[in-house]
Jmol script that loads the backbone (N, CA, C; Angstrom):
load data "model"
ATOM      1  N   MET A   1      17.068  51.100 -28.822  1.00  0.00           N
ATOM      2  CA  MET A   1      17.280  50.441 -27.582  1.00  0.00           C
ATOM      3  C   MET A   1      17.999  49.321 -27.648  1.00  0.00           C
ATOM      4  N   THR A   2      19.027  49.122 -26.646  1.00  0.00           N
ATOM      5  CA  THR A   2      19.985  48.048 -26.759  1.00  0.00           C
ATOM      6  C   THR A   2      19.554  46.880 -25.920  1.00  0.00           C
ATOM      7  N   ASN A   3      20.151  45.750 -26.031  1.00  0.00           N
ATOM      8  CA  ASN A   3      19.827  44.427 -25.389  1.00  0.00           C
ATOM      9  C   ASN A   3      20.401  44.281 -24.254  1.00  0.00           C
ATOM     10  N   CYS A   4      21.565  45.182 -23.918  1.00  0.00           N
ATOM     11  CA  CYS A   4      22.368  45.070 -22.471  1.00  0.00           C
ATOM     12  C   CYS A   4      22.889  43.925 -22.390  1.00  0.00           C
ATOM     13  N   GLY A   5      23.039  43.022 -23.366  1.00  0.00           N
ATOM     14  CA  GLY A   5      23.923  41.901 -23.131  1.00  0.00           C
ATOM     15  C   GLY A   5      23.198  40.768 -22.868  1.00  0.00           C
ATOM     16  N   ALA A   6      21.784  40.710 -23.007  1.00  0.00           N
ATOM     17  CA  ALA A   6      20.840  39.783 -22.701  1.00  0.00           C
ATOM     18  C   ALA A   6      20.896  38.540 -23.636  1.00  0.00           C
ATOM     19  N   VAL A   7      20.767  37.408 -23.426  1.00  0.00           N
ATOM     20  CA  VAL A   7      20.943  36.386 -24.364  1.00  0.00           C
ATOM     21  C   VAL A   7      19.740  35.598 -24.382  1.00  0.00           C
ATOM     22  N   SER A   8      18.983  35.258 -25.552  1.00  0.00           N
ATOM     23  CA  SER A   8      17.739  34.577 -25.556  1.00  0.00           C
ATOM     24  C   SER A   8      18.206  33.134 -25.716  1.00  0.00           C
ATOM     25  N   ALA A   9      17.039  32.063 -25.521  1.00  0.00           N
ATOM     26  CA  ALA A   9      17.500  30.854 -25.617  1.00  0.00           C
ATOM     27  C   ALA A   9      17.826  30.412 -26.970  1.00  0.00           C
ATOM     28  N   GLN A  10      17.259  31.334 -27.878  1.00  0.00           N
ATOM     29  CA  GLN A  10      17.672  30.782 -29.407  1.00  0.00           C
ATOM     30  C   GLN A  10      19.179  31.180 -29.870  1.00  0.00           C
ATOM     31  N   THR A  11      19.717  32.272 -29.048  1.00  0.00           N
ATOM     32  CA  THR A  11      21.094  32.742 -29.505  1.00  0.00           C
ATOM     33  C   THR A  11      22.017  32.498 -28.316  1.00  0.00           C
ATOM     34  N   ALA A  12      21.832  31.472 -27.248  1.00  0.00           N
ATOM     35  CA  ALA A  12      22.724  31.207 -26.137  1.00  0.00           C
ATOM     36  C   ALA A  12      23.816  30.268 -26.898  1.00  0.00           C
ATOM     37  N   PRO A  13      25.021  30.500 -26.629  1.00  0.00           N
ATOM     38  CA  PRO A  13      25.952  29.597 -26.905  1.00  0.00           C
ATOM     39  C   PRO A  13      25.824  28.196 -26.111  1.00  0.00           C
ATOM     40  N   PRO A  14      26.140  27.118 -26.850  1.00  0.00           N
ATOM     41  CA  PRO A  14      25.829  25.676 -26.091  1.00  0.00           C
ATOM     42  C   PRO A  14      26.206  25.683 -24.601  1.00  0.00           C
ATOM     43  N   PHE A  15      27.534  26.075 -24.380  1.00  0.00           N
ATOM     44  CA  PHE A  15      27.893  25.934 -22.878  1.00  0.00           C
ATOM     45  C   PHE A  15      27.008  26.715 -22.103  1.00  0.00           C
ATOM     46  N   LEU A  16      26.248  27.926 -22.485  1.00  0.00           N
ATOM     47  CA  LEU A  16      25.418  28.642 -21.605  1.00  0.00           C
ATOM     48  C   LEU A  16      24.018  27.789 -21.267  1.00  0.00           C
ATOM     49  N   LYS A  17      23.732  27.136 -22.587  1.00  0.00           N
ATOM     50  CA  LYS A  17      22.545  26.341 -22.397  1.00  0.00           C
ATOM     51  C   LYS A  17      22.567  25.308 -21.309  1.00  0.00           C
ATOM     52  N   GLN A  18      23.777  24.722 -21.638  1.00  0.00           N
ATOM     53  CA  GLN A  18      24.069  23.591 -20.623  1.00  0.00           C
ATOM     54  C   GLN A  18      24.047  23.795 -19.077  1.00  0.00           C
ATOM     55  N   THR A  19      24.766  25.009 -19.100  1.00  0.00           N
ATOM     56  CA  THR A  19      25.057  25.845 -17.617  1.00  0.00           C
ATOM     57  C   THR A  19      23.650  25.814 -17.068  1.00  0.00           C
ATOM     58  N   ARG A  20      22.746  26.464 -17.914  1.00  0.00           N
ATOM     59  CA  ARG A  20      21.165  26.750 -17.503  1.00  0.00           C
ATOM     60  C   ARG A  20      20.497  25.311 -17.044  1.00  0.00           C
ATOM     61  N   MET A  21      20.711  24.378 -17.887  1.00  0.00           N
ATOM     62  CA  MET A  21      20.254  23.053 -17.660  1.00  0.00           C
ATOM     63  C   MET A  21      20.738  22.465 -16.611  1.00  0.00           C
ATOM     64  N   ARG A  22      21.877  22.433 -16.328  1.00  0.00           N
ATOM     65  CA  ARG A  22      22.609  21.958 -15.009  1.00  0.00           C
ATOM     66  C   ARG A  22      22.051  22.827 -13.647  1.00  0.00           C
ATOM     67  N   MET A  23      21.941  23.970 -13.889  1.00  0.00           N
ATOM     68  CA  MET A  23      21.332  24.795 -12.486  1.00  0.00           C
ATOM     69  C   MET A  23      19.883  24.374 -12.371  1.00  0.00           C
ATOM     70  N   ARG A  24      18.972  24.248 -13.700  1.00  0.00           N
ATOM     71  CA  ARG A  24      17.717  23.879 -13.317  1.00  0.00           C
ATOM     72  C   ARG A  24      17.589  22.364 -12.719  1.00  0.00           C
ATOM     73  N   ASP A  25      18.357  21.484 -13.258  1.00  0.00           N
ATOM     74  CA  ASP A  25      18.558  20.179 -12.577  1.00  0.00           C
ATOM     75  C   ASP A  25      18.812  20.034 -11.143  1.00  0.00           C
ATOM     76  N   LYS A  26      19.915  20.934 -10.722  1.00  0.00           N
ATOM     77  CA  LYS A  26      20.322  21.056  -9.274  1.00  0.00           C
ATOM     78  C   LYS A  26      19.115  21.663  -8.491  1.00  0.00           C
ATOM     79  N   MET A  27      18.382  22.465  -8.999  1.00  0.00           N
ATOM     80  CA  MET A  27      17.299  23.035  -8.261  1.00  0.00           C
ATOM     81  C   MET A  27      16.173  21.897  -8.175  1.00  0.00           C
ATOM     82  N   TYR A  28      16.010  21.185  -9.250  1.00  0.00           N
ATOM     83  CA  TYR A  28      14.971  20.344  -9.066  1.00  0.00           C
ATOM     84  C   TYR A  28      15.369  19.326  -8.117  1.00  0.00           C
ATOM     85  N   ILE A  29      16.547  18.814  -8.090  1.00  0.00           N
ATOM     86  CA  ILE A  29      17.033  17.770  -7.336  1.00  0.00           C
ATOM     87  C   ILE A  29      16.888  18.321  -5.825  1.00  0.00           C
ATOM     88  N   ALA A  30      17.279  19.598  -5.423  1.00  0.00           N
ATOM     89  CA  ALA A  30      17.148  20.126  -4.311  1.00  0.00           C
ATOM     90  C   ALA A  30      15.858  20.238  -3.771  1.00  0.00           C
ATOM     91  N   SER A  31      14.933  20.597  -4.489  1.00  0.00           N
ATOM     92  CA  SER A  31      13.460  20.584  -4.119  1.00  0.00           C
ATOM     93  C   SER A  31      13.049  19.256  -3.990  1.00  0.00           C
ATOM     94  N   SER A  32      13.367  18.298  -4.838  1.00  0.00           N
ATOM     95  CA  SER A  32      12.978  17.073  -4.532  1.00  0.00           C
ATOM     96  C   SER A  32      13.453  16.470  -3.166  1.00  0.00           C
ATOM     97  N   ARG A  33      14.688  16.640  -3.003  1.00  0.00           N
ATOM     98  CA  ARG A  33      15.263  16.361  -1.602  1.00  0.00           C
ATOM     99  C   ARG A  33      14.670  16.750  -0.565  1.00  0.00           C
ATOM    100  N   THR A  34      14.306  18.213  -0.557  1.00  0.00           N
ATOM    101  CA  THR A  34      13.518  18.859   0.642  1.00  0.00           C
ATOM    102  C   THR A  34      12.142  17.929   0.598  1.00  0.00           C
ATOM    103  N   ALA A  35      11.590  17.872  -0.345  1.00  0.00           N
ATOM    104  CA  ALA A  35      10.163  17.128  -0.245  1.00  0.00           C
ATOM    105  C   ALA A  35      10.446  15.627   0.431  1.00  0.00           C
ATOM    106  N   ASP A  36      11.437  15.100  -0.086  1.00  0.00           N
ATOM    107  CA  ASP A  36      11.762  13.661   0.426  1.00  0.00           C
ATOM    108  C   ASP A  36      11.882  13.890   2.068  1.00  0.00           C
ATOM    109  N   GLU A  37      12.701  14.844   2.398  1.00  0.00           N
ATOM    110  CA  GLU A  37      12.887  14.817   3.948  1.00  0.00           C
ATOM    111  C   GLU A  37      11.647  15.109   4.524  1.00  0.00           C
ATOM    112  N   ARG A  38      10.890  15.946   3.859  1.00  0.00           N
ATOM    113  CA  ARG A  38       9.526  16.413   4.716  1.00  0.00           C
ATOM    114  C   ARG A  38       8.568  15.184   4.761  1.00  0.00           C
ATOM    115  N   ASP A  39       8.696  14.490   3.870  1.00  0.00           N
ATOM    116  CA  ASP A  39       7.653  13.176   3.656  1.00  0.00           C
ATOM    117  C   ASP A  39       8.346  12.170   4.563  1.00  0.00           C
ATOM    118  N   LEU A  40       9.682  11.918   4.864  1.00  0.00           N
ATOM    119  CA  LEU A  40      10.181  11.038   5.889  1.00  0.00           C
ATOM    120  C   LEU A  40       9.630  11.523   7.280  1.00  0.00           C
ATOM    121  N   ALA A  41      10.073  12.869   7.401  1.00  0.00           N
ATOM    122  CA  ALA A  41       9.633  13.366   8.837  1.00  0.00           C
ATOM    123  C   ALA A  41       7.939  13.206   9.134  1.00  0.00           C
ATOM    124  N   ILE A  42       7.122  13.258   8.283  1.00  0.00           N
ATOM    125  CA  ILE A  42       5.744  12.934   8.234  1.00  0.00           C
ATOM    126  C   ILE A  42       5.465  11.392   8.546  1.00  0.00           C
ATOM    127  N   LEU A  43       6.320  10.520   7.811  1.00  0.00           N
ATOM    128  CA  LEU A  43       6.020   9.265   8.016  1.00  0.00           C
ATOM    129  C   LEU A  43       6.768   8.694   9.559  1.00  0.00           C
ATOM    130  N   ARG A  44       7.625   9.414   9.943  1.00  0.00           N
ATOM    131  CA  ARG A  44       8.160   9.001  11.044  1.00  0.00           C
ATOM    132  C   ARG A  44       7.298   9.518  12.225  1.00  0.00           C
ATOM    133  N   ARG A  45       6.696  10.684  12.125  1.00  0.00           N
ATOM    134  CA  ARG A  45       5.837  11.019  13.101  1.00  0.00           C
ATOM    135  C   ARG A  45       4.408  10.226  13.180  1.00  0.00           C
ATOM    136  N   ALA A  46       3.860   9.838  11.983  1.00  0.00           N
ATOM    137  CA  ALA A  46       2.632   8.941  11.649  1.00  0.00           C
ATOM    138  C   ALA A  46       3.201   7.571  12.502  1.00  0.00           C
ATOM    139  N   VAL A  47       4.355   6.866  12.337  1.00  0.00           N
ATOM    140  CA  VAL A  47       4.715   5.602  12.735  1.00  0.00           C
ATOM    141  C   VAL A  47       4.802   5.912  14.396  1.00  0.00           C
ATOM    142  N   SER A  48       5.290   7.143  14.940  1.00  0.00           N
ATOM    143  CA  SER A  48       5.533   6.940  16.411  1.00  0.00           C
ATOM    144  C   SER A  48       3.980   7.477  17.099  1.00  0.00           C
ATOM    145  N   GLY A  49       2.996   7.525  16.302  1.00  0.00           N
ATOM    146  CA  GLY A  49       1.716   7.590  16.886  1.00  0.00           C
ATOM    147  C   GLY A  49       0.981   9.031  16.880  1.00  0.00           C
ATOM    148  N   ASP A  50       1.805   9.987  16.209  1.00  0.00           N
ATOM    149  CA  ASP A  50       0.966  11.247  16.078  1.00  0.00           C
ATOM    150  C   ASP A  50      -0.159  11.328  15.201  1.00  0.00           C
ATOM    151  N   SER A  51      -1.171  12.222  15.563  1.00  0.00           N
ATOM    152  CA  SER A  51      -2.507  12.230  14.910  1.00  0.00           C
ATOM    153  C   SER A  51      -1.981  12.797  13.329  1.00  0.00           C
ATOM    154  N   TYR A  52      -2.632  12.242  12.367  1.00  0.00           N
ATOM    155  CA  TYR A  52      -2.517  12.744  11.134  1.00  0.00           C
ATOM    156  C   TYR A  52      -2.964  14.167  10.878  1.00  0.00           C
ATOM    157  N   SER A  53      -4.043  14.581  11.569  1.00  0.00           N
ATOM    158  CA  SER A  53      -4.311  16.233  11.511  1.00  0.00           C
ATOM    159  C   SER A  53      -3.324  16.750  12.122  1.00  0.00           C
ATOM    160  N   GLU A  54      -2.692  16.586  13.354  1.00  0.00           N
ATOM    161  CA  GLU A  54      -1.757  17.389  13.771  1.00  0.00           C
ATOM    162  C   GLU A  54      -0.619  17.366  12.937  1.00  0.00           C
ATOM    163  N   ILE A  55      -0.172  16.370  12.392  1.00  0.00           N
ATOM    164  CA  ILE A  55       1.122  16.333  11.587  1.00  0.00           C
ATOM    165  C   ILE A  55       0.886  17.390  10.377  1.00  0.00           C
ATOM    166  N   SER A  56      -0.219  17.202   9.657  1.00  0.00           N
ATOM    167  CA  SER A  56      -0.592  18.212   8.477  1.00  0.00           C
ATOM    168  C   SER A  56      -0.599  19.466   9.046  1.00  0.00           C
ATOM    169  N   ARG A  57      -1.144  19.939  10.083  1.00  0.00           N
ATOM    170  CA  ARG A  57      -1.457  21.029  10.614  1.00  0.00           C
ATOM    171  C   ARG A  57       0.073  21.761  10.854  1.00  0.00           C
ATOM    172  N   ASP A  58       0.980  20.960  11.304  1.00  0.00           N
ATOM    173  CA  ASP A  58       2.293  21.339  11.642  1.00  0.00           C
ATOM    174  C   ASP A  58       3.104  21.662  10.436  1.00  0.00           C
ATOM    175  N   HIS A  59       2.740  21.116   9.346  1.00  0.00           N
ATOM    176  CA  HIS A  59       3.218  21.400   8.140  1.00  0.00           C
ATOM    177  C   HIS A  59       2.744  22.640   7.159  1.00  0.00           C
ATOM    178  N   GLY A  60       1.613  23.027   7.885  1.00  0.00           N
ATOM    179  CA  GLY A  60       0.758  24.008   7.057  1.00  0.00           C
ATOM    180  C   GLY A  60      -0.031  23.449   5.877  1.00  0.00           C
ATOM    181  N   LYS A  61      -0.449  22.249   6.039  1.00  0.00           N
ATOM    182  CA  LYS A  61      -1.306  21.515   5.192  1.00  0.00           C
ATOM    183  C   LYS A  61      -2.656  21.224   5.413  1.00  0.00           C
ATOM    184  N   GLY A  62      -3.673  20.904   4.557  1.00  0.00           N
ATOM    185  CA  GLY A  62      -4.945  20.359   4.991  1.00  0.00           C
ATOM    186  C   GLY A  62      -4.929  19.232   5.914  1.00  0.00           C
ATOM    187  N   VAL A  63      -6.108  18.879   6.568  1.00  0.00           N
ATOM    188  CA  VAL A  63      -5.984  17.831   7.544  1.00  0.00           C
ATOM    189  C   VAL A  63      -5.550  16.531   6.937  1.00  0.00           C
ATOM    190  N   SER A  64      -6.035  16.340   5.641  1.00  0.00           N
ATOM    191  CA  SER A  64      -5.763  14.821   5.144  1.00  0.00           C
ATOM    192  C   SER A  64      -4.515  14.677   4.565  1.00  0.00           C
ATOM    193  N   PHE A  65      -3.825  15.708   4.604  1.00  0.00           N
ATOM    194  CA  PHE A  65      -2.416  15.599   3.559  1.00  0.00           C
ATOM    195  C   PHE A  65      -1.641  14.518   4.299  1.00  0.00           C
ATOM    196  N   SER A  66      -1.207  14.456   5.593  1.00  0.00           N
ATOM    197  CA  SER A  66      -0.494  13.580   5.885  1.00  0.00           C
ATOM    198  C   SER A  66      -0.871  12.037   5.751  1.00  0.00           C
ATOM    199  N   ARG A  67      -2.098  11.921   6.006  1.00  0.00           N
ATOM    200  CA  ARG A  67      -2.855  10.482   5.939  1.00  0.00           C
ATOM    201  C   ARG A  67      -2.642  10.266   4.467  1.00  0.00           C
ATOM    202  N   VAL A  68      -2.976  10.859   3.676  1.00  0.00           N
ATOM    203  CA  VAL A  68      -2.905  10.653   2.082  1.00  0.00           C
ATOM    204  C   VAL A  68      -1.619  10.267   1.796  1.00  0.00           C
ATOM    205  N   LEU A  69      -0.424  11.104   2.247  1.00  0.00           N
ATOM    206  CA  LEU A  69       0.885  10.968   1.903  1.00  0.00           C
ATOM    207  C   LEU A  69       1.436   9.700   2.429  1.00  0.00           C
ATOM    208  N   VAL A  70       1.007   9.263   3.556  1.00  0.00           N
ATOM    209  CA  VAL A  70       1.645   7.963   4.284  1.00  0.00           C
ATOM    210  C   VAL A  70       0.932   6.722   3.369  1.00  0.00           C
ATOM    211  N   ALA A  71      -0.304   6.942   3.090  1.00  0.00           N
ATOM    212  CA  ALA A  71      -0.899   6.056   2.493  1.00  0.00           C
ATOM    213  C   ALA A  71      -0.181   5.821   0.837  1.00  0.00           C
ATOM    214  N   ARG A  72       0.062   6.728   0.343  1.00  0.00           N
ATOM    215  CA  ARG A  72       0.635   6.696  -1.019  1.00  0.00           C
ATOM    216  C   ARG A  72       2.095   6.111  -1.037  1.00  0.00           C
ATOM    217  N   ILE A  73       2.947   6.359   0.234  1.00  0.00           N
ATOM    218  CA  ILE A  73       4.130   5.846   0.334  1.00  0.00           C
ATOM    219  C   ILE A  73       4.222   4.064   0.655  1.00  0.00           C
ATOM    220  N   ARG A  74       2.859   4.135   1.508  1.00  0.00           N
ATOM    221  CA  ARG A  74       2.914   2.416   1.956  1.00  0.00           C
ATOM    222  C   ARG A  74       2.550   1.895   0.617  1.00  0.00           C
ATOM    223  N   ASP A  75       1.387   2.181  -0.261  1.00  0.00           N
ATOM    224  CA  ASP A  75       1.132   1.508  -1.422  1.00  0.00           C
ATOM    225  C   ASP A  75       2.275   1.295  -2.338  1.00  0.00           C
ATOM    226  N   ALA A  76       3.258   2.474  -2.540  1.00  0.00           N
ATOM    227  CA  ALA A  76       4.342   2.099  -3.318  1.00  0.00           C
ATOM    228  C   ALA A  76       5.220   1.255  -2.865  1.00  0.00           C
ATOM    229  N   ASP A  77       5.329   1.270  -1.493  1.00  0.00           N
ATOM    230  CA  ASP A  77       6.250   0.281  -0.849  1.00  0.00           C
ATOM    231  C   ASP A  77       5.691  -1.124  -1.202  1.00  0.00           C
ATOM    232  N   LEU A  78       4.466  -1.368  -0.965  1.00  0.00           N
ATOM    233  CA  LEU A  78       3.838  -2.548  -1.226  1.00  0.00           C
ATOM    234  C   LEU A  78       4.327  -3.166  -2.617  1.00  0.00           C
ATOM    235  N   ARG A  79       4.090  -2.281  -3.556  1.00  0.00           N
ATOM    236  CA  ARG A  79       4.098  -2.452  -5.030  1.00  0.00           C
ATOM    237  C   ARG A  79       5.713  -2.930  -5.346  1.00  0.00           C
ATOM    238  N   GLU A  80       6.456  -1.794  -4.712  1.00  0.00           N
ATOM    239  CA  GLU A  80       8.076  -1.970  -5.333  1.00  0.00           C
ATOM    240  C   GLU A  80       8.924  -3.119  -4.462  1.00  0.00           C
ATOM    241  N   SER A  81       8.651  -3.155  -3.180  1.00  0.00           N
ATOM    242  CA  SER A  81       9.466  -3.925  -2.240  1.00  0.00           C
ATOM    243  C   SER A  81       9.770  -5.263  -2.507  1.00  0.00           C
ATOM    244  N   GLY A  82       8.707  -6.069  -3.064  1.00  0.00           N
ATOM    245  CA  GLY A  82       9.103  -7.459  -3.448  1.00  0.00           C
ATOM    246  C   GLY A  82       9.007  -8.231  -2.059  1.00  0.00           C
ATOM    247  N   GLU A  83       8.407  -7.917  -0.945  1.00  0.00           N
ATOM    248  CA  GLU A  83       8.426  -8.286   0.196  1.00  0.00           C
ATOM    249  C   GLU A  83       6.843  -8.746   0.547  1.00  0.00           C
ATOM    250  N   ALA A  84       6.608  -9.832   1.207  1.00  0.00           N
ATOM    251  CA  ALA A  84       5.156 -10.028   1.522  1.00  0.00           C
ATOM    252  C   ALA A  84       4.654  -8.864   2.092  1.00  0.00           C
ATOM    253  N   ALA A  85       3.285  -8.814   1.633  1.00  0.00           N
ATOM    254  CA  ALA A  85       2.508  -7.695   2.226  1.00  0.00           C
ATOM    255  C   ALA A  85       2.536  -7.405   3.699  1.00  0.00           C
ATOM    256  N   SER A  86       2.405  -8.576   4.454  1.00  0.00           N
ATOM    257  CA  SER A  86       2.413  -8.576   5.874  1.00  0.00           C
ATOM    258  C   SER A  86       3.405  -8.139   6.571  1.00  0.00           C
ATOM    259  N   VAL A  87       4.543  -8.105   5.727  1.00  0.00           N
ATOM    260  CA  VAL A  87       5.929  -7.701   6.433  1.00  0.00           C
ATOM    261  C   VAL A  87       5.971  -6.023   6.175  1.00  0.00           C
ATOM    262  N   VAL A  88       5.504  -5.617   5.057  1.00  0.00           N
ATOM    263  CA  VAL A  88       5.536  -4.221   4.750  1.00  0.00           C
ATOM    264  C   VAL A  88       4.497  -3.557   5.546  1.00  0.00           C
ATOM    265  N   LEU A  89       3.265  -4.073   5.627  1.00  0.00           N
ATOM    266  CA  LEU A  89       2.217  -3.435   6.597  1.00  0.00           C
ATOM    267  C   LEU A  89       2.462  -3.386   7.813  1.00  0.00           C
ATOM    268  N   ALA A  90       3.470  -4.305   8.522  1.00  0.00           N
ATOM    269  CA  ALA A  90       3.725  -4.380   9.908  1.00  0.00           C
ATOM    270  C   ALA A  90       4.402  -2.905  10.250  1.00  0.00           C
ATOM    271  N   VAL A  91       5.179  -2.178   9.590  1.00  0.00           N
ATOM    272  CA  VAL A  91       5.859  -1.202   9.909  1.00  0.00           C
ATOM    273  C   VAL A  91       5.290   0.127   9.727  1.00  0.00           C
ATOM    274  N   TYR A  92       3.978   0.174   9.053  1.00  0.00           N
ATOM    275  CA  TYR A  92       3.251   1.472   8.865  1.00  0.00           C
ATOM    276  C   TYR A  92       2.339   1.343   9.949  1.00  0.00           C
ATOM    277  N   PRO A  93       1.665   2.607  10.234  1.00  0.00           N
ATOM    278  CA  PRO A  93       0.517   2.831  11.091  1.00  0.00           C
ATOM    279  C   PRO A  93      -0.857   2.093  10.521  1.00  0.00           C
ATOM    280  N   ALA A  94      -1.724   1.659  11.289  1.00  0.00           N
ATOM    281  CA  ALA A  94      -2.665   1.082  10.732  1.00  0.00           C
ATOM    282  C   ALA A  94      -3.812   1.971  10.199  1.00  0.00           C
ATOM    283  N   PRO A  95      -4.349   1.710   9.103  1.00  0.00           N
ATOM    284  CA  PRO A  95      -5.235   2.736   8.393  1.00  0.00           C
ATOM    285  C   PRO A  95      -6.517   3.014   9.357  1.00  0.00           C
ATOM    286  N   ILE A  96      -7.075   4.176   9.312  1.00  0.00           N
ATOM    287  CA  ILE A  96      -8.089   4.837  10.201  1.00  0.00           C
ATOM    288  C   ILE A  96      -9.290   4.193   9.523  1.00  0.00           C
ATOM    289  N   PRO A  97     -10.274   3.321  10.497  1.00  0.00           N
ATOM    290  CA  PRO A  97     -11.303   2.841  10.042  1.00  0.00           C
ATOM    291  C   PRO A  97     -12.228   3.881   9.624  1.00  0.00           C
ATOM    292  N   ARG A  98     -13.075   3.590   8.536  1.00  0.00           N
ATOM    293  CA  ARG A  98     -13.937   4.373   7.929  1.00  0.00           C
ATOM    294  C   ARG A  98     -15.049   5.177   8.839  1.00  0.00           C
ATOM    295  N   LYS A  99     -15.605   4.452   9.701  1.00  0.00           N
ATOM    296  CA  LYS A  99     -16.425   4.990  10.849  1.00  0.00           C
ATOM    297  C   LYS A  99     -15.774   6.074  11.645  1.00  0.00           C
ATOM    298  N   VAL A 100     -14.395   5.884  12.109  1.00  0.00           N
ATOM    299  CA  VAL A 100     -13.800   6.806  12.934  1.00  0.00           C
ATOM    300  C   VAL A 100     -13.329   8.168  11.918  1.00  0.00           C
ATOM    301  N   ARG A 101     -13.051   7.732  10.822  1.00  0.00           N
ATOM    302  CA  ARG A 101     -12.711   8.858   9.820  1.00  0.00           C
ATOM    303  C   ARG A 101     -13.790   9.743   9.652  1.00  0.00           C
ATOM    304  N   ALA A 102     -15.121   9.023   9.484  1.00  0.00           N
ATOM    305  CA  ALA A 102     -16.334   9.990   9.315  1.00  0.00           C
ATOM    306  C   ALA A 102     -16.615  10.766  10.216  1.00  0.00           C
ATOM    307  N   ALA A 103     -16.492  10.308  11.563  1.00  0.00           N
ATOM    308  CA  ALA A 103     -16.851  11.274  12.761  1.00  0.00           C
ATOM    309  C   ALA A 103     -15.871  12.288  13.102  1.00  0.00           C
ATOM    310  N   ALA A 104     -14.565  12.246  12.725  1.00  0.00           N
ATOM    311  CA  ALA A 104     -13.709  13.086  12.778  1.00  0.00           C
ATOM    312  C   ALA A 104     -13.721  14.353  12.048  1.00  0.00           C
TER     313      ALA A 104
END
end "model"
wireframe off; spacefill off
backbone 0.3
color backbone group
């Protein structure tokens, strides 16, 4: 049985390996960009007052997905921005109180 021109990772010439790596990197960047756009859309909706469960449902995710995502973005912003916490927190939706969260 012949190989039909298939090239394994071990026998591939360097230019082909580099091409595959570039394609893989582009696919990762594209998927990362798509995720970033989704995250920003979720954040915009949360800031505009939409409920977290509605946002999550619209994205086909579990009810807590958008709440957790916004909290992670907020926490990263607090760590990395270098601004006062009060300034950073002013632009994010207020966290849901525990009693309300438990009743929902």
